[in-house]
ROKOL-177840 format. One line per 5 residues: number of its first residue (from 1); their letters; for each residue x, y, z of C-alpha. Coordinates in steps of 0.1 Angstrom, whole numbers, plus 5000, padded with zeros to 4 digits. Example, Ala and Ser with C-alpha at 12.3 -4.5 7.8 and 13.67 -1.06 7.14 Angstrom:
<pts>
1> as> 5123,4955,5078  5137,4989,5071
</pts>
This chain:
<pts>
1> mfekk> 8594,3658,5708  8630,3656,5697  8644,3631,5672  8679,3626,5659  8681,3618,5622
6> dsyta> 8698,3584,5629  8665,3573,5646  8643,3580,5614  8628,3547,5603  8630,3537,5566
11> fekeh> 8599,3522,5551  8583,3512,5518  8551,3530,5510  8543,3517,5475  8560,3492,5453
16> avgfn> 8582,3518,5436  8618,3520,5423  8639,3548,5436  8615,3561,5463  8634,3560,5497
21> ykriy> 8610,3571,5525  8621,3578,5561  8595,3584,5588  8604,3614,5611  8573,3616,5633
26> tsamd> 8538,3602,5636  8512,3614,5661  8475,3605,5665  8454,3635,5675  8417,3638,5684
31> sstmd> 8404,3637,5648  8434,3630,5627  8468,3614,5624  8498,3634,5612  8527,3615,5596
36> ivlle> 8559,3633,5587  8584,3617,5564  8614,3624,5542  8613,3611,5506  8645,3608,5487
41> llpda> 8636,3606,5450  8663,3593,5427  8666,3607,5391  8653,3574,5376  8625,3569,5402
46> qrpmv> 8592,3557,5388  8558,3544,5400  8523,3545,5387  8498,3572,5398  8485,3566,5433
51> eteay> 8458,3578,5457  8462,3581,5495  8436,3586,5522  8452,3618,5534  8458,3655,5526
56> eykyi> 8494,3659,5517  8519,3687,5522  8552,3685,5502  8582,3708,5507  8611,3705,5483
61> isgqv> 8643,3706,5503  8665,3700,5473  8662,3691,5436  8635,3695,5409  8603,3676,5410
66> eyvfq> 8572,3676,5389  8539,3666,5405  8518,3649,5379  8480,3649,5384  8453,3637,5359
71> dqtir> 8447,3672,5346  8479,3691,5353  8516,3689,5360  8532,3713,5385  8570,3719,5386
76> leegd> 8586,3725,5420  8621,3734,5429  8641,3739,5461  8620,3759,5486  8587,3754,5468
81> siffn> 8558,3735,5484  8524,3720,5475  8493,3710,5495  8466,3688,5480  8440,3661,5486
86> grlsh> 8459,3628,5482  8426,3611,5470  8434,3628,5437  8455,3604,5415  8491,3617,5415
91> tprnv> 8528,3609,5413  8560,3629,5417  8587,3627,5391  8623,3638,5396  8632,3660,5366
96> gkeka> 8667,3668,5377  8700,3650,5373  8706,3647,5411  8684,3631,5438  8655,3652,5451
101> lmliv> 8647,3654,5488  8612,3663,5500  8597,3668,5535  8562,3653,5534  8534,3658,5560
106> yffen> 8503,3635,5556  8471,3644,5574  8449,3613,5578  8413,3618,5591  8405,3593,5618
111> kr> 8372,3576,5612  8348,3576,5641
</pts>
């Protein structure tokens, strides 16, 4: 599978200000669906805590991001990554002065 960046599809995932998602690739597999997206997170981006029906892998391409969970906050910088169960309430927060760019891979379990 080969995709040029001009073919990435912009979409809105939640009602959030400053969250610019672009879908890179989606594939259904036997027991799950993998969805790969880019998230550009502006310095003033904000949204409430959310839950998703997926495991989530986040890789920080550029910028500084804090991932806020109910019981902890994890600071990530360029090159850092995090993997977690998206069913846990969470939200990212850009803590830098420039936009942050993240590669995100969602792993959705297909219900049988």
